[in-house]
N, CA, C and O atoms as a CHARMM CRD file, in Angstrom:
* protein
*
  284
    1    1 MET  N    175.48700  13.80700 109.40500 PROA 1      0.00000
    2    1 MET  CA   175.01700  15.17700 109.40000 PROA 1      0.00000
    3    1 MET  C    176.12100  16.08200 108.88200 PROA 1      0.00000
    4    1 MET  O    177.26600  16.01900 109.33000 PROA 1      0.00000
    5    2 ASN  N    175.75100  16.92000 107.93200 PROA 2      0.00000
    6    2 ASN  CA   176.73400  17.77600 107.31200 PROA 2      0.00000
    7    2 ASN  C    176.15400  19.17000 107.15400 PROA 2      0.00000
    8    2 ASN  O    175.22100  19.37100 106.37600 PROA 2      0.00000
    9    3 ALA  N    176.69800  20.13000 107.88300 PROA 3      0.00000
   10    3 ALA  CA   176.16700  21.49400 107.86500 PROA 3      0.00000
   11    3 ALA  C    176.45800  22.21000 106.55500 PROA 3      0.00000
   12    3 ALA  O    175.86900  23.25800 106.29100 PROA 3      0.00000
   13    4 SER  N    177.35500  21.67000 105.72400 PROA 4      0.00000
   14    4 SER  CA   177.67400  22.34700 104.48000 PROA 4      0.00000
   15    4 SER  C    176.80500  21.87700 103.30900 PROA 4      0.00000
   16    4 SER  O    176.98800  22.34500 102.18500 PROA 4      0.00000
   17    5 ILE  N    175.87600  20.97500 103.55100 PROA 5      0.00000
   18    5 ILE  CA   174.95600  20.49100 102.51600 PROA 5      0.00000
   19    5 ILE  C    173.75100  21.42300 102.43500 PROA 5      0.00000
   20    5 ILE  O    173.18400  21.81700 103.45300 PROA 5      0.00000
   21    6 VAL  N    173.37200  21.76700 101.20300 PROA 6      0.00000
   22    6 VAL  CA   172.20800  22.61700 100.97300 PROA 6      0.00000
   23    6 VAL  C    171.22700  21.85900 100.09300 PROA 6      0.00000
   24    6 VAL  O    171.60900  21.31200  99.05900 PROA 6      0.00000
   25    7 ILE  N    169.96300  21.82400 100.50000 PROA 7      0.00000
   26    7 ILE  CA   168.90400  21.21500  99.69700 PROA 7      0.00000
   27    7 ILE  C    168.01300  22.34200  99.19400 PROA 7      0.00000
   28    7 ILE  O    167.51800  23.15400  99.97600 PROA 7      0.00000
   29    8 SER  N    167.81800  22.38200  97.89600 PROA 8      0.00000
   30    8 SER  CA   166.95300  23.38500  97.29700 PROA 8      0.00000
   31    8 SER  C    165.78400  22.67100  96.61800 PROA 8      0.00000
   32    8 SER  O    165.98900  21.81100  95.76100 PROA 8      0.00000
   33    9 ILE  N    164.56100  23.02900  97.00600 PROA 9      0.00000
   34    9 ILE  CA   163.36600  22.41400  96.42900 PROA 9      0.00000
   35    9 ILE  C    162.57600  23.49300  95.71000 PROA 9      0.00000
   36    9 ILE  O    162.19400  24.49600  96.31400 PROA 9      0.00000
   37   10 ASP  N    162.33100  23.29100  94.42200 PROA 10     0.00000
   38   10 ASP  CA   161.54100  24.22700  93.63100 PROA 10     0.00000
   39   10 ASP  C    160.06600  23.94200  93.92000 PROA 10     0.00000
   40   10 ASP  O    159.47600  23.03100  93.34000 PROA 10     0.00000
   41   11 LYS  N    159.48300  24.72900  94.81900 PROA 11     0.00000
   42   11 LYS  CA   158.11100  24.44800  95.26100 PROA 11     0.00000
   43   11 LYS  C    157.08000  24.65600  94.15700 PROA 11     0.00000
   44   11 LYS  O    155.98400  24.10000  94.23100 PROA 11     0.00000
   45   12 GLU  N    157.40200  25.42800  93.15500 PROA 12     0.00000
   46   12 GLU  CA   156.45600  25.63100  92.05600 PROA 12     0.00000
   47   12 GLU  C    156.42500  24.44400  91.10100 PROA 12     0.00000
   48   12 GLU  O    155.40100  24.20100  90.46300 PROA 12     0.00000
   49   13 LYS  N    157.51700  23.70400  90.98900 PROA 13     0.00000
   50   13 LYS  CA   157.55700  22.50800  90.14100 PROA 13     0.00000
   51   13 LYS  C    157.03800  21.28500  90.87500 PROA 13     0.00000
   52   13 LYS  O    156.58300  20.33000  90.24500 PROA 13     0.00000
   53   14 CYS  N    157.10000  21.30400  92.19300 PROA 14     0.00000
   54   14 CYS  CA   156.71600  20.15000  93.00400 PROA 14     0.00000
   55   14 CYS  C    155.22500  19.86200  92.87500 PROA 14     0.00000
   56   14 CYS  O    154.39900  20.77000  92.96600 PROA 14     0.00000
   57   15 LYS  N    154.88800  18.58400  92.66200 PROA 15     0.00000
   58   15 LYS  CA   153.48200  18.19300  92.55200 PROA 15     0.00000
   59   15 LYS  C    152.98500  17.48800  93.81500 PROA 15     0.00000
   60   15 LYS  O    151.86600  16.97600  93.84000 PROA 15     0.00000
   61   16 GLY  N    153.81500  17.46000  94.86600 PROA 16     0.00000
   62   16 GLY  CA   153.39400  16.89600  96.14000 PROA 16     0.00000
   63   16 GLY  C    153.24300  15.39700  96.15200 PROA 16     0.00000
   64   16 GLY  O    152.43800  14.86700  96.91800 PROA 16     0.00000
   65   17 CYS  N    153.99500  14.69600  95.32600 PROA 17     0.00000
   66   17 CYS  CA   153.86900  13.23100  95.25700 PROA 17     0.00000
   67   17 CYS  C    154.39800  12.52900  96.50000 PROA 17     0.00000
   68   17 CYS  O    154.03000  11.38500  96.76600 PROA 17     0.00000
   69   18 GLN  N    155.24900  13.19100  97.25700 PROA 18     0.00000
   70   18 GLN  CA   155.81400  12.70800  98.51200 PROA 18     0.00000
   71   18 GLN  C    156.82200  11.57400  98.38000 PROA 18     0.00000
   72   18 GLN  O    157.16500  10.94800  99.38200 PROA 18     0.00000
   73   19 LEU  N    157.30600  11.29300  97.17700 PROA 19     0.00000
   74   19 LEU  CA   158.32500  10.25900  97.03300 PROA 19     0.00000
   75   19 LEU  C    159.57200  10.61700  97.83400 PROA 19     0.00000
   76   19 LEU  O    160.16500   9.75700  98.48600 PROA 19     0.00000
   77   20 CYS  N    159.96700  11.88000  97.78400 PROA 20     0.00000
   78   20 CYS  CA   161.15200  12.30800  98.54200 PROA 20     0.00000
   79   20 CYS  C    160.92500  12.15500 100.04300 PROA 20     0.00000
   80   20 CYS  O    161.83700  11.77900 100.78000 PROA 20     0.00000
   81   21 VAL  N    159.71900  12.44300 100.48500 PROA 21     0.00000
   82   21 VAL  CA   159.37800  12.32100 101.91000 PROA 21     0.00000
   83   21 VAL  C    159.50200  10.86600 102.34500 PROA 21     0.00000
   84   21 VAL  O    160.07600  10.58400 103.39700 PROA 21     0.00000
   85   22 PHE  N    158.97700   9.94800 101.55800 PROA 22     0.00000
   86   22 PHE  CA   158.99700   8.52700 101.90900 PROA 22     0.00000
   87   22 PHE  C    160.39400   7.92800 101.85700 PROA 22     0.00000
   88   22 PHE  O    160.71300   7.04600 102.65400 PROA 22     0.00000
   89   23 PHE  N    161.23800   8.38900 100.93100 PROA 23     0.00000
   90   23 PHE  CA   162.55400   7.78800 100.75100 PROA 23     0.00000
   91   23 PHE  C    163.66300   8.43400 101.57400 PROA 23     0.00000
   92   23 PHE  O    164.76500   7.88700 101.63400 PROA 23     0.00000
   93   24 CYS  N    163.41500   9.56300 102.20200 PROA 24     0.00000
   94   24 CYS  CA   164.45100  10.22700 102.99800 PROA 24     0.00000
   95   24 CYS  C    164.78700   9.36200 104.21700 PROA 24     0.00000
   96   24 CYS  O    163.92900   9.16200 105.07800 PROA 24     0.00000
   97   25 PRO  N    166.02500   8.84300 104.30700 PROA 25     0.00000
   98   25 PRO  CA   166.36900   7.95700 105.42000 PROA 25     0.00000
   99   25 PRO  C    166.39700   8.67300 106.77000 PROA 25     0.00000
  100   25 PRO  O    166.22700   8.03800 107.81000 PROA 25     0.00000
  101   26 SER  N    166.60800   9.98300 106.75900 PROA 26     0.00000
  102   26 SER  CA   166.62900  10.71800 108.03600 PROA 26     0.00000
  103   26 SER  C    165.27200  11.35300 108.35600 PROA 26     0.00000
  104   26 SER  O    165.14000  12.08100 109.34000 PROA 26     0.00000
  105   27 LYS  N    164.27200  11.07600 107.52600 PROA 27     0.00000
  106   27 LYS  CA   162.90900  11.62500 107.71800 PROA 27     0.00000
  107   27 LYS  C    162.96600  13.14000 107.90500 PROA 27     0.00000
  108   27 LYS  O    162.32400  13.69900 108.79400 PROA 27     0.00000
  109   28 ASN  N    163.74300  13.78200 107.05400 PROA 28     0.00000
  110   28 ASN  CA   163.98900  15.21100 107.14700 PROA 28     0.00000
  111   28 ASN  C    163.14500  16.02700 106.17000 PROA 28     0.00000
  112   28 ASN  O    163.26100  17.25300 106.14500 PROA 28     0.00000
  113   29 LEU  N    162.30900  15.38800 105.37300 PROA 29     0.00000
  114   29 LEU  CA   161.44800  16.09800 104.42500 PROA 29     0.00000
  115   29 LEU  C    159.98800  15.90200 104.80800 PROA 29     0.00000
  116   29 LEU  O    159.57900  14.81600 105.22200 PROA 29     0.00000
  117   30 ILE  N    159.21400  16.96300 104.66400 PROA 30     0.00000
  118   30 ILE  CA   157.78400  16.93700 104.97200 PROA 30     0.00000
  119   30 ILE  C    157.05400  17.73900 103.90000 PROA 30     0.00000
  120   30 ILE  O    157.68600  18.39800 103.07400 PROA 30     0.00000
  121   31 LEU  N    155.74200  17.68200 103.91400 PROA 31     0.00000
  122   31 LEU  CA   154.96000  18.55200 103.03400 PROA 31     0.00000
  123   31 LEU  C    154.71600  19.86900 103.75700 PROA 31     0.00000
  124   31 LEU  O    154.37900  19.89500 104.94100 PROA 31     0.00000
  125   32 SER  N    154.89000  20.93600 103.03800 PROA 32     0.00000
  126   32 SER  CA   154.67600  22.27300 103.57800 PROA 32     0.00000
  127   32 SER  C    153.18900  22.50500 103.81200 PROA 32     0.00000
  128   32 SER  O    152.35000  21.89700 103.14800 PROA 32     0.00000
  129   33 GLU  N    152.87100  23.36500 104.73600 PROA 33     0.00000
  130   33 GLU  CA   151.47100  23.76600 104.93500 PROA 33     0.00000
  131   33 GLU  C    151.06900  24.82700 103.90700 PROA 33     0.00000
  132   33 GLU  O    149.88300  25.03100 103.64800 PROA 33     0.00000
  133   34 ASP  N    152.06100  25.49700 103.32600 PROA 34     0.00000
  134   34 ASP  CA   151.80600  26.53100 102.32100 PROA 34     0.00000
  135   34 ASP  C    151.54300  25.89100 100.96700 PROA 34     0.00000
  136   34 ASP  O    152.09900  24.83900 100.65000 PROA 34     0.00000
  137   35 LEU  N    150.70100  26.52300 100.18000 PROA 35     0.00000
  138   35 LEU  CA   150.39000  26.03300  98.84600 PROA 35     0.00000
  139   35 LEU  C    151.21500  26.77600  97.80500 PROA 35     0.00000
  140   35 LEU  O    151.50700  27.96300  97.95500 PROA 35     0.00000
  141   36 ASN  N    151.59000  26.05300  96.73800 PROA 36     0.00000
  142   36 ASN  CA   152.26200  26.73500  95.63700 PROA 36     0.00000
  143   36 ASN  C    151.19800  27.34300  94.71300 PROA 36     0.00000
  144   36 ASN  O    150.01000  27.30900  95.03400 PROA 36     0.00000
  145   37 LYS  N    151.61000  27.89000  93.59000 PROA 37     0.00000
  146   37 LYS  CA   150.67000  28.57700  92.68400 PROA 37     0.00000
  147   37 LYS  C    149.62000  27.64200  92.10200 PROA 37     0.00000
  148   37 LYS  O    148.55900  28.08900  91.66700 PROA 37     0.00000
  149   38 LYS  N    149.91400  26.33900  92.09300 PROA 38     0.00000
  150   38 LYS  CA   148.95200  25.35000  91.58100 PROA 38     0.00000
  151   38 LYS  C    148.01200  24.84700  92.67300 PROA 38     0.00000
  152   38 LYS  O    147.14000  24.01900  92.41300 PROA 38     0.00000
  153   39 GLY  N    148.19300  25.35200  93.90200 PROA 39     0.00000
  154   39 GLY  CA   147.35300  24.91700  95.01600 PROA 39     0.00000
  155   39 GLY  C    147.79200  23.60700  95.63500 PROA 39     0.00000
  156   39 GLY  O    146.99100  22.89700  96.24200 PROA 39     0.00000
  157   40 ILE  N    149.07000  23.29000  95.47800 PROA 40     0.00000
  158   40 ILE  CA   149.61200  22.02200  95.96200 PROA 40     0.00000
  159   40 ILE  C    150.57700  22.27900  97.11400 PROA 40     0.00000
  160   40 ILE  O    151.34800  23.23800  97.08600 PROA 40     0.00000
  161   41 LYS  N    150.53000  21.41800  98.12300 PROA 41     0.00000
  162   41 LYS  CA   151.49800  21.47400  99.21800 PROA 41     0.00000
  163   41 LYS  C    152.78400  20.81800  98.71800 PROA 41     0.00000
  164   41 LYS  O    152.79000  19.63400  98.38300 PROA 41     0.00000
  165   42 SER  N    153.85400  21.57500  98.66900 PROA 42     0.00000
  166   42 SER  CA   155.12400  21.06100  98.16700 PROA 42     0.00000
  167   42 SER  C    155.98300  20.52800  99.30400 PROA 42     0.00000
  168   42 SER  O    155.71600  20.77700 100.47900 PROA 42     0.00000
  169   43 ALA  N    157.01300  19.79600  98.93000 PROA 43     0.00000
  170   43 ALA  CA   157.95800  19.25700  99.91600 PROA 43     0.00000
  171   43 ALA  C    158.81100  20.38500 100.47600 PROA 43     0.00000
  172   43 ALA  O    159.07500  21.38200  99.80400 PROA 43     0.00000
  173   44 LYS  N    159.23700  20.20400 101.72400 PROA 44     0.00000
  174   44 LYS  CA   160.16400  21.15800 102.32900 PROA 44     0.00000
  175   44 LYS  C    161.04900  20.41700 103.31600 PROA 44     0.00000
  176   44 LYS  O    160.72300  19.32400 103.77900 PROA 44     0.00000
  177   45 VAL  N    162.17600  21.04100 103.62400 PROA 45     0.00000
  178   45 VAL  CA   163.15100  20.46600 104.54300 PROA 45     0.00000
  179   45 VAL  C    162.78900  20.86900 105.96200 PROA 45     0.00000
  180   45 VAL  O    162.53600  22.04300 106.23200 PROA 45     0.00000
  181   46 LYS  N    162.76200  19.88600 106.88400 PROA 46     0.00000
  182   46 LYS  CA   162.49200  20.18600 108.29500 PROA 46     0.00000
  183   46 LYS  C    163.69000  20.86200 108.93900 PROA 46     0.00000
  184   46 LYS  O    163.55400  21.91500 109.56100 PROA 46     0.00000
  185   47 ASP  N    164.86300  20.25900 108.79100 PROA 47     0.00000
  186   47 ASP  CA   166.07300  20.75800 109.44300 PROA 47     0.00000
  187   47 ASP  C    167.26100  20.53400 108.51400 PROA 47     0.00000
  188   47 ASP  O    167.74000  19.40900 108.37000 PROA 47     0.00000
  189   48 ALA  N    167.72900  21.60000 107.89000 PROA 48     0.00000
  190   48 ALA  CA   168.81900  21.49800 106.91100 PROA 48     0.00000
  191   48 ALA  C    170.08400  20.89400 107.50600 PROA 48     0.00000
  192   48 ALA  O    170.83800  20.23000 106.79600 PROA 48     0.00000
  193   49 SER  N    170.32900  21.10900 108.77900 PROA 49     0.00000
  194   49 SER  CA   171.55000  20.58300 109.39400 PROA 49     0.00000
  195   49 SER  C    171.48700  19.06100 109.59600 PROA 49     0.00000
  196   49 SER  O    172.51100  18.43500 109.86900 PROA 49     0.00000
  197   50 SER  N    170.29800  18.46500 109.46600 PROA 50     0.00000
  198   50 SER  CA   170.15100  17.01700 109.62600 PROA 50     0.00000
  199   50 SER  C    170.32400  16.25000 108.32400 PROA 50     0.00000
  200   50 SER  O    170.28800  15.01900 108.31900 PROA 50     0.00000
  201   51 CYS  N    170.50800  16.96100 107.22800 PROA 51     0.00000
  202   51 CYS  CA   170.66300  16.30300 105.93300 PROA 51     0.00000
  203   51 CYS  C    172.03500  15.66500 105.82100 PROA 51     0.00000
  204   51 CYS  O    173.05000  16.30400 106.09800 PROA 51     0.00000
  205   52 SER  N    172.06200  14.39700 105.41200 PROA 52     0.00000
  206   52 SER  CA   173.33100  13.68800 105.23400 PROA 52     0.00000
  207   52 SER  C    173.88200  13.87700 103.83000 PROA 52     0.00000
  208   52 SER  O    175.04400  13.56600 103.56700 PROA 52     0.00000
  209   53 GLY  N    173.05500  14.38400 102.93100 PROA 53     0.00000
  210   53 GLY  CA   173.48400  14.58100 101.55000 PROA 53     0.00000
  211   53 GLY  C    173.49100  13.30200 100.74100 PROA 53     0.00000
  212   53 GLY  O    174.20800  13.20900  99.74400 PROA 53     0.00000
  213   54 CYS  N    172.71200  12.31300 101.14600 PROA 54     0.00000
  214   54 CYS  CA   172.70400  11.01200 100.47900 PROA 54     0.00000
  215   54 CYS  C    172.19600  11.08800  99.03900 PROA 54     0.00000
  216   54 CYS  O    172.60600  10.29100  98.19600 PROA 54     0.00000
  217   55 GLY  N    171.31000  12.04000  98.75300 PROA 55     0.00000
  218   55 GLY  CA   170.82000  12.23500  97.39000 PROA 55     0.00000
  219   55 GLY  C    169.61500  11.41300  97.00100 PROA 55     0.00000
  220   55 GLY  O    169.17600  11.48500  95.85400 PROA 55     0.00000
  221   56 LEU  N    169.06000  10.62900  97.92000 PROA 56     0.00000
  222   56 LEU  CA   167.88700   9.81400  97.55900 PROA 56     0.00000
  223   56 LEU  C    166.71000  10.67900  97.11500 PROA 56     0.00000
  224   56 LEU  O    166.00800  10.32600  96.16800 PROA 56     0.00000
  225   57 CYS  N    166.49000  11.79000  97.77800 PROA 57     0.00000
  226   57 CYS  CA   165.37000  12.66400  97.39800 PROA 57     0.00000
  227   57 CYS  C    165.54900  13.16900  95.96600 PROA 57     0.00000
  228   57 CYS  O    164.59600  13.21100  95.18800 PROA 57     0.00000
  229   58 PHE  N    166.76900  13.54600  95.63400 PROA 58     0.00000
  230   58 PHE  CA   167.09100  14.00700  94.28600 PROA 58     0.00000
  231   58 PHE  C    166.82700  12.91300  93.25600 PROA 58     0.00000
  232   58 PHE  O    166.26600  13.17300  92.19200 PROA 58     0.00000
  233   59 LEU  N    167.23000  11.70200  93.57800 PROA 59     0.00000
  234   59 LEU  CA   167.09700  10.58100  92.64900 PROA 59     0.00000
  235   59 LEU  C    165.65600  10.15600  92.41300 PROA 59     0.00000
  236   59 LEU  O    165.30400   9.78200  91.29400 PROA 59     0.00000
  237   60 VAL  N    164.81300  10.20500  93.44300 PROA 60     0.00000
  238   60 VAL  CA   163.43600   9.71800  93.28800 PROA 60     0.00000
  239   60 VAL  C    162.46300  10.78800  92.79700 PROA 60     0.00000
  240   60 VAL  O    161.34400  10.45700  92.40400 PROA 60     0.00000
  241   61 CYS  N    162.85300  12.04200  92.80800 PROA 61     0.00000
  242   61 CYS  CA   161.93100  13.10200  92.38100 PROA 61     0.00000
  243   61 CYS  C    161.67000  12.99700  90.87800 PROA 61     0.00000
  244   61 CYS  O    162.59000  13.17100  90.08000 PROA 61     0.00000
  245   62 PRO  N    160.43000  12.71600  90.48600 PROA 62     0.00000
  246   62 PRO  CA   160.12600  12.53300  89.06400 PROA 62     0.00000
  247   62 PRO  C    160.12900  13.83900  88.26700 PROA 62     0.00000
  248   62 PRO  O    160.18400  13.81000  87.03700 PROA 62     0.00000
  249   63 ASP  N    160.07200  14.96200  88.94200 PROA 63     0.00000
  250   63 ASP  CA   160.00900  16.24900  88.24300 PROA 63     0.00000
  251   63 ASP  C    161.25900  17.10300  88.41900 PROA 63     0.00000
  252   63 ASP  O    161.26000  18.28800  88.08400 PROA 63     0.00000
  253   64 CYS  N    162.31300  16.50200  88.94200 PROA 64     0.00000
  254   64 CYS  CA   163.60600  17.19400  89.10600 PROA 64     0.00000
  255   64 CYS  C    163.45100  18.51800  89.85700 PROA 64     0.00000
  256   64 CYS  O    163.96600  19.54800  89.42400 PROA 64     0.00000
  257   65 CYS  N    162.75500  18.48000  90.95600 PROA 65     0.00000
  258   65 CYS  CA   162.49700  19.67700  91.77100 PROA 65     0.00000
  259   65 CYS  C    163.57200  19.90400  92.83100 PROA 65     0.00000
  260   65 CYS  O    163.62500  20.97400  93.43800 PROA 65     0.00000
  261   66 ILE  N    164.42200  18.91500  93.05600 PROA 66     0.00000
  262   66 ILE  CA   165.35300  18.96700  94.18100 PROA 66     0.00000
  263   66 ILE  C    166.79200  19.04800  93.68300 PROA 66     0.00000
  264   66 ILE  O    167.21200  18.30300  92.79700 PROA 66     0.00000
  265   67 GLU  N    167.52400  19.96900  94.27700 PROA 67     0.00000
  266   67 GLU  CA   168.96100  20.08000  94.02800 PROA 67     0.00000
  267   67 GLU  C    169.68000  19.96400  95.36200 PROA 67     0.00000
  268   67 GLU  O    169.21100  20.49100  96.37100 PROA 67     0.00000
  269   68 ILE  N    170.80900  19.28100  95.37200 PROA 68     0.00000
  270   68 ILE  CA   171.62700  19.14900  96.56400 PROA 68     0.00000
  271   68 ILE  C    173.03600  19.57100  96.20000 PROA 68     0.00000
  272   68 ILE  O    173.60300  19.10200  95.21300 PROA 68     0.00000
  273   69 TYR  N    173.59500  20.45900  97.00200 PROA 69     0.00000
  274   69 TYR  CA   174.96000  20.89500  96.72700 PROA 69     0.00000
  275   69 TYR  C    175.64200  21.28500  98.03100 PROA 69     0.00000
  276   69 TYR  O    174.99600  21.46000  99.06400 PROA 69     0.00000
  277   70 GLU  N    176.96600  21.41500  97.95600 PROA 70     0.00000
  278   70 GLU  CA   177.74800  21.83900  99.11800 PROA 70     0.00000
  279   70 GLU  C    177.98500  23.33700  99.06100 PROA 70     0.00000
  280   70 GLU  O    178.13900  23.92000  97.98800 PROA 70     0.00000
  281   71 LYS  N    178.01200  23.95200 100.24700 PROA 71     0.00000
  282   71 LYS  CA   178.29700  25.38700 100.32300 PROA 71     0.00000
  283   71 LYS  C    179.71800  25.65300  99.92600 PROA 71     0.00000
  284   71 LYS  O    180.15400  26.80400  99.92500 PROA 71     0.00000
């Protein structure tokens, strides 16, 4: 767990494929209840402080919607 890790998900680019949700080892990603402009539920972070910064979500996202960086 690293409090200085930031995950940014572009909800408008996200197509809701859930690859990031399935591959997150800490099960820290879920689908939002809110819809984006395309009417799709995008991925969102449950608890930013629980992110280890492993980068699996970034690597598996086919549309490059996820950025991970340190504060």
